[in-house]
N, C-alpha and C positions, 0 to 999 in steps of 0.2 A: 504494500500500500504506500503510495507516495503521500507525503505530508507537507502541508504548508504551516508556517509558524507565525505567530504574532511578532511584529517588529516595531511596535509602538514604543518609543522611548519611555522609560519609567518616569523620568522627570516631567515629561509632558502630561502624564496622568496625575501628577501631584501638584497641580497649580491652583487648586481650589482655595479661594480666600474665605477666611472665617471671620467675618467682620464683627460678629457678636463678642468675640473675645480677643480681638487683635491687640487690645491695649494691655492684656495680661502678659507681662514679660516672661513669667515662668512657663506658661502654656506655649507662647510663641517660641521660646527656646527649645522646648520639648519637640514641637512640630518641626523645627529646623533640624534638630538632631536626628529625628526619625527619617527625614528626607535624605540626609547624608548617609545614613545606614542603608537605605534602599538603593541609593546611587552606587554604593560600594558593594552591593550584592549581599549585604548582611541582613537578609529578610527576617530571619528568626529573631534577631536582636531588636528589630523594629516593632515586632508584634506587641510586646507588653507596653511599649510607649504609646502606640496607637490605641490599645485597649484603655489605658488611663485617660487619653484625650477624649475618647468616645464617651466615657463615663462623666468626664468633666463638662462636656458640651453635648448633651443628649440630642439626638435627632439631626445632627449636622451631617448632611449627605457626603460632603467631601471627606470628612474623617472616616465615616463608615466605609466609603469606597477604598480609601487608602489602607484601612485595616484589612479589608478583603484582599487587596492586592498583595500586601505583605504575607498574608496566610497562603494565598495561592502560590506565590513564588517560592515560599518556604517549603512547599510540598504538602500543604494541608487544604486541598481543594474542597473537601467536605465542609470545612469550617468557613471557607470563603463564600460559598454559594449563597447562604442566607443573607450575607452582607450585600451582595450584588442584587439580590431579589428586593431588598428594602429600597435600594437606590432606584431600581427600575420601576417599582410600584409608584414612586413619586415622579420619576423622570423616564418614561418609557423609551425615549429616543437617546438616552445617555450612551454615547458610543463606547467610552471606556468600560462601562458596566456591561454592555452587550458583549463586547469582545471578551471580557474577563470571565463572564459566566459561561460562555461557550467553551473557552479554553479549559475552565475548571471541569466542565462536564466531560470533555474529551480526555482530560487527564485521568478521570475516574472510569474511563472506558464506558461512557454513557453517550454514545453518538446520537441516540434518539432525542433526548431532551436538549441537545445542543442545536438541533436543526432550527427550531423557532427563533432563538436569538440571532442565529446566523442569517436566516432569511431577512429578519428585520435589519440587521447590519448591512447586508448587501443592497437592500432597497434604499438605505440612507447613503451608502457609499458604494455605488455600482462599480467604481474603479478600484476598489480595495481587493487586490488579487489574493492576498492572504485569506481574507474572509471568504471569497468565492472558492478558493481551493479547499478550505476547511469544510465549507458547506458541501462541496462535491464529495469529499471523503466521507463525511457523515452520512450522506445519502447512499453512497455505495455500501458502507458498513451496515446500513439498516435495510438492505435489500430493495433499494430503489435505483437500480442501475441505469434506467433510461433517463431519469431525472438527473442523476449524477453525470451522465454523458453530456446532457445539455449544458451543464455548468463547465465541464472540461472543454467542450467545444468553444465556449466563449474565451476561455483562458488560452487555448492553443491558437485561436484565430488572432488574438491581440498580441501574442508573443510566440512566434514560431520557433524560438530557441528554448522554450520552457520544457525541459525534459520531464518534469513532474506532471505537467499537463498532458503531454503525449502518452506517458505511461498510464496515467489515470484514465485517459480516454480509452485507450486500448483495453484496459482492465474492465472498465464499465461496459464496453461492448461485449466482451467475453462473458461477463456476468449476466448481461441481458440475454445473450444467446443461450446460456445454461438454463435460465429461468424459462425461456420459451421452449426449450427442449423438454424440460420437466412437464410443461403444459401439454406438449405433443405426446409425451409418454403416457400421461393420464388419459388423453383423448383417444389416441390411436396406437397403443402399444403393438408392436409387431407389424405395423403397416409398412408398405414399401417405402413411404417417405421416412419413417423412423429408421428402417433398415439402411437406407441410403446415407443418412446422417451418421449412423453408427459406423458404417463402412468408411466414411471419410475420416473419422477420428482414428480408426485402426490404421488406415493408410498413413496418416501423419505421424503415427508412433511406430511405424515400421512393422506392424503386425499384418503381413501381407496375406497369409492364408486366411486369417479371420476377416480381413477386408474383402477378400474375394468372395467368401461365403455370404456376406451381407450384400455386397454389390450384385451378386448373382440373383439373390432373392428380389432385389429391387428391380433389376433389369427384366427379369421374367414377368413381373407384374406391371411394370411401367416402361416398356421398351422405348417410348417416345419422350421420356423425361429429359429435358434439356440438361446437358452436361454429364449425364450418367455414364455414357460410353467413353468419354474422354477420361474420366476418373478411373474407370475399369482398365483403360489402356495403360494408365500409370502403374497399376498392379502388375500387369503383364510385363511391362518394361523393367520394373524393379526386380522381377523374378527371372529375367533373362529370356523372355518370349517376345522378341521384337516383332516377329511376323504377326502374332496374335494381337499385339498392341496396335500395329498398323491397321489391321482389320477393324478393330473397335473405333479407331479414329476416323476411318472411312464411314462407318455407320453414323458417327456423330455428324460428319459433314453432310451426309445424305438426309438427315432429319429436316423435314420441311419447317421453315421458320413459321412460328405461330403468329397469326395476325394479332396486333395489339390495338384492337378497336376500343377497348375499355382500359381504364387505369387499374392494373393489377400488380401485385407484388412481383409476379414472375416477369412481366414486361418491364417493370422498373429495374429489376435486377439485370435483365438481359441488356438493357441500354446503359448499364453502369451507374444508375441512380440508386446507389445502395442505401442512402439515408431515407429516400422516399420509399423504397421497398421495405425497410425496417419499420417504418411508421405506418404502413398500410394495415387495414383491418385484418386481424389474424385469428379468426374463430374456427377455421376449418383446417384439417391436416395439411392440405396443399399450401394454403397461405402461410401457415406456421412454418412450413418447410422453407419457403422462400424468405421469410423474415429471418430465420436462423442463418440461412446462407448469407444474407445481406449483412447481418450483424457480425458474422465471422469475417467477412470481407472488410468491413469497416475497422475491425480490430487489427487486421493485418496492415491496413493502410496507416493506422496510427502508429503501430510498432515500427513500420518502415520509416516513418518520419523520425522516430526516436533513434533508430539505428543510424540514420544519416547525420546525427549530431555528434559532437565530441563525446569522449568517454564520460560516463556519469553513473551514479549509483543505480539509477533507474534502468540503464542499459544492462548492467550486470544482473539486476533483478529480473529483467525480461529473460535473459539467457538462463538464469537459474530456474525460472518457472518452466521453460521448455525442457530443460534437462530433468527436472522433477517429474514432468509428465511422461518422460521416457524411462523413468525409474533409474536414472543415472545419478543417484543421490550423492556419491562422492564428488562427482564433477559439479553438481549443483552447489555443494558446500564451498567449493573453491570459488564459484562466482559470488556467493554471499560474502565470502571473505574479501574478495576484491571490491565489492560494494562498500563494505565497512571501512576499508582503507580510505575511501573518499568521503565517507560520512560516519566517522567512528562513534558518534553519540546516538545513532539511530537505533532505538530499542527494538523496533520492528525488524530491522535487518538482522540484528543479533539473535532474535528469537527464531527467525527463519534459518539462520546458520545452525542453531542448536537442533532444530527439527531435522534438517538434512543430515547432520552428523548422526543423529539417532537412527534415522532410516537407513543410513549407510553402515550401521553397526560399528561406528567409530567410538566405542565406549571409553577406551583409555583416554582419548582426547576430550571426550564429551563430559565425563563425570566431574572433573575439577571445575569446568566451566559452569555446569549446572549448580554446583554447590555455591559458587560465587554469586550466580544470578539469584539464588534463593535467599541470599542475605538481604537483597533489595525487595524481593517479592516472596516472602515466606509462605503466603497463602495461595500461590499460583497452582492451580490444578494441573496444568500442563507440565510445568517444571518439576513438580513433585512426582508426577507420573513417569516422566522420562527418566528421572534419576532412579526411582524405584525399579522400573523395568530394566534399566541398564545394570543395576546391581544384581537383579535376578538373573539376567542373561550372563553375567560373569560369575555365577555360582555363589552369590552372597545373599541368600534369601532372608536371613535374619536381619541384615542391615536394610534390605529392601522394604520390609513390612512397614516401618513408621512412615516412610515417604508415600507409599501407596495408600495408607490410611489417611494421610494428610490430603492427598489428591481427592479422595472420595469425600472427605469432610468439606472440601471446597466445591466439589461437583459430584453429588451422589449418583448422577446418571451417566458417569463416565465408564462405559462398559468395558473398554480395554483395561482400565484400572481394576475393575472387579475381577476380570480374568487373571491378571497378573498377581493380584493379592491372593486369589484362590490357589494359584500355583505355589506361591511363596509359602503360604500357611501349610499346604499339604507337604511341602518339602521339609518342614520343621516339625512334622508329626502333630499338627493341630487340625486334624481332619474335620472335626465337627464345626470349627470356625471357618474352614475353607469351603464347606458345602454351599452355604447361601450365596457366596460370591461367585462361585463357578456356575451355580444354578442361574443367577441373574444374567450371566454373560452368555448363556446358551444361544440367545437370538443372534449373536454375531459369529456363531460357529459355522463357517462355510466349508470346512474340510473334515469335520468330525472330531478334531483333536480335543476340544473341550468336553465332548460327550465321553470320550475315552478316559480323559483325566478324572472326570467326575465319577465315572464308574469305578475307577481304582480307589478313589477317596471313600466312596460308599463301602467298598469291599473292606478297606482297612478300618472303617467305622463299625463294621459288623452288620451292615444292611445288605446281605447277599442278593435279596430279591430286587431291590432298586438297582444294584450294580449290574445284575443280569439284564434288566430292562434297558439301561443306558448303553450297555455293550451291544445289544441288539440294534439300537438306534444308530450307534456308531458304525456298525457293519453295513446297515442300510444306506447311510449317508455316503460312505466310501464306495459302495457298489454303484450307487447312482452317479457319483462323481466320475468314476472310471468309465461307466457306460456313456455318460454325456461326452467325455473327452474323446472316446472312440468314435462316437457318432459325428461330432464336430470335425474330427480329423478326416473322417471319410467324406463328409459333405464339403469340407473346405479344401479338398484336393484341387489344385489349380489345373483346370482343363481348358482345352481349346474352345473358342467361341462357337456357339451353335451356327450351323450353316445358314 
């Protein structure tokens, strides 16, 4: 996630005049000292002074705002928010208060409540790029990708060198495409339109046999679907079948151009009007298909603009995301490290690095980093889970348990943490405690391993009947998995095009 930050000088926000007590030398001196502390970055030291001033001059909005600023910059956004709310209730257009309450919400990982003040702020200051960027990020974080894209379009149009804007725009389009695909999945799962999009994803990640399987389904049902033969040709070419690829490309060329007498998403897409296609009515599988295609094309255009700019954290983040999609986690971690060299204080980049190292099984490097990160975020569910799971994977179940328990205390619905905690407890002979965690995690058991482990735990706990039941379920899952693999392998065999 790209991020925009507030750059309003602190001293500019501390210029409120307090006429009702300006003659009191002691209060004036305290106020001056507090301003000096703020300017020096000693926010924590400024807080008690402003607290005394607020008590001495009740209801003074300038002092209340300054107290909130000191608390926010000192890392206490939860304390600062009520101060800003008091100011905004009396002065709804107070720009420092609007900016500060939005920033405080974002610091607390509450993008939703930040949206309203950011909308107000951007209406008052439409040229405030930081506010527009923060609004775009908040919209994207709250699953409003198309609204986020509109904000990022404004930013990228007004400054074509803004790497954050291009990265945010591409990310927003990708998120919008994913949302539309989820809608298509609910509306028409297994439809040829759905299959064609799945095939395209598999092609992009180098899963050519799987891509062929889904393209074949789509082609058989919709042989005149624009672009489908060209994409299937890419599968043939990538797998060394140049003659078959040429045959499919000829079929694409022979498709009669569909007349565009009405404004449809397909016609807009065919003419290169991707934004128009993305914004077309999309209530049917076909229109959703073209909307998704358009959004993906828009994302590619935005990322191409980013790639043409000088090196930036956002460019490395883009490369890392691509590598992660291909499950090249070690290489993704290297890109996150490169991004951090350019932006060493970016917490989001650091968290992505930790995640990639975890997925790459780089536990020896990862665990010291996680312990250090937990000093700043001791209640983080993700950090505690990754450290606990890393300790478990390195044969340290006893040490893993407290971290996994902390992860579940922070997020009781984190099913991978339930699974890991169940494994850890079973390895230290605490079978009865392990059972409810393994039981809770069964819904994410896609290969039967959790059923097998839970069966063993029940066996050791003396419940042979339940163990036998779970072992039968495990055998059923593995048998179905193997059968499905064999069927897919058979159907996904890449063969010549039909005559």
